C-alpha positions in Angstrom: -0.1 0.0 0.1 2.9 2.3 0.9 4.3 1.7 -2.7 1.0 2.9 -4.4 0.7 6.0 -2.2 4.2 6.7 -3.3 3.3 6.1 -6.9 0.1 8.1 -6.8 2.6 11.1 -5.1 5.2 10.8 -7.9 2.4 10.7 -10.5 0.9 14.0 -9.2 4.3 15.8 -9.7 4.1 15.2 -13.5 3.1 18.1 -15.6 -0.5 18.1 -16.7 0.1 16.5 -20.1 2.0 13.8 -18.6 -0.7 13.2 -15.9 -3.3 13.0 -18.5 -1.3 10.5 -20.7 -0.8 8.2 -17.6 -4.5 8.4 -16.8 -5.7 7.6 -20.1 -3.2 4.5 -20.1 -4.6 3.4 -16.8 -8.2 3.6 -17.8 -7.5 1.8 -21.1 -5.8 -1.2 -18.9 -8.9 -1.5 -17.2 -11.1 -2.1 -20.4 -9.8 -5.0 -22.0 -12.9 -5.4 -24.2 -14.2 -3.1 -27.0 -17.8 -2.5 -27.7 -18.1 -2.0 -31.3 -21.5 -0.8 -31.0 -20.6 1.8 -28.5 -17.5 2.9 -30.7 -19.9 3.6 -33.6 -22.3 5.2 -31.5 -19.7 7.8 -30.3 -18.3 8.3 -33.7 -21.9 9.2 -35.1 -22.4 11.7 -31.8 -18.8 13.2 -32.5 -19.5 13.8 -36.1 -22.9 15.1 -35.0 -21.2 17.5 -32.6 -18.7 18.8 -34.9 -21.2 19.7 -37.5 -23.3 21.5 -35.2 -20.2 23.6 -34.2 -19.2 24.1 -37.9 -22.7 25.2 -39.0 -23.1 27.5 -35.9 -26.3 25.7 -34.4 -24.4 25.6 -31.1 -22.0 27.9 -29.4 -19.1 26.7 -27.4 -18.7 28.3 -24.1 -15.4 28.7 -22.3 -14.2 26.0 -19.9 -14.7 28.4 -16.8 -18.1 29.1 -17.6 -19.0 25.1 -18.2 -17.1 24.6 -15.0 -19.1 27.2 -13.0 -22.4 25.6 -14.7 -21.6 22.3 -13.8 -20.7 23.2 -10.2 -23.9 24.8 -10.0 
């Protein structure tokens, strides 16, 4: 358990990009199977959202404002 705690402390000292890459790799290691239906559904959703941004039907908001809205 001490090794895990030390590893976490070291990981938290990494620059943001490295922490994000580490987090992604750890999450991927937990999900060994790929749900093709979910993957296709997400791809369609991404295309839809990009189209809405491109055609102006939705307006992006800055992360600070989105975080404030999420936090309530």
